[in-house]
N, C-alpha and C positions, 0 to 999 in steps of 0.2 A: 298882293296888297288887299287887305280885307275890305269888304264892301259894308259900310254901315247900315245899309238897308237890308242886308241879309242877317236874320236873327240866329241861324244855325249854319254856320259856315261849313262845318264838317259834312252835313247832310247835303248842302248845296254842291259841294265839290264832288261828292260820290254820285250824285244824280247827273251831273254834267258829264262825268267820266263814263257813265252808263248811257249817255246819249240824249238825256233830256235837254230841251231848249233852256236858254237862260231864264226866260220868263216862267216856265213850268217849274224848273228847279227852285227858283226863288219863291214861288207860291208854296210849294211843298215844304221847303225848308223853314219858311216863316210860320206856316201852320203847325209844323212839328215842334216849334219852339213855343207855341201858344198853348198853355195848360188847358184852355177851354176847348181845344180842337183835338181830334184823335186820328190824324191821317196815318196811313201806313208809312213806313220808312222810305219806301221807294214808290214811284208812281205805279206804272203797270208791270206786267210780267214779260214785256218784250225783251229779247235779247239785245245786247249792245249792237250798235250799227255795224260794227266790224263783222259781225256774223251774218249780216243780211247780204243777199246777192245784189249785184249792181242794179238789176231790173227792179228789185223790191225798193231800193234807195230811190231810183228814178220815179217810181210810182208815188212814193212818199213826198218827194220833192215837188212833183206835179200837184198832188193834193193840197200842199201848203202854198203853192204859187211861187216857187223859186224860179226866177228868170235864168236863162242860159244853161239849164240843166242838161239839155241834150248834148252839149259839148263837154260835159264835165266828166272826169275820171271818177272811180269809186271813192277815192280819198277826198276829192273835191266835193262829191255829193255829201259825204259824211260831214265835212266841215261846214258846208252851206246849211245842212239840216240842224247842226248843233248851234249855229250862230243865227238862225232865223228867228 
């Protein structure tokens, strides 16, 4: 279901697929759709979360303050980071 606040749905979906948070993907997608702004198509050059080790995911979860991270599997950490 399309989100009316997202101006470039395709860019948003691609960024989410690559591991960007909902907020970051929305900011980049909306900036991409704005002719006055010139953001890159993707955010950073980091690989998708699936390529990260569990320790790297844990550290990222710790950095952004995700509760319960010590009991999470790799897939749960990825899901928590994407939905944070």
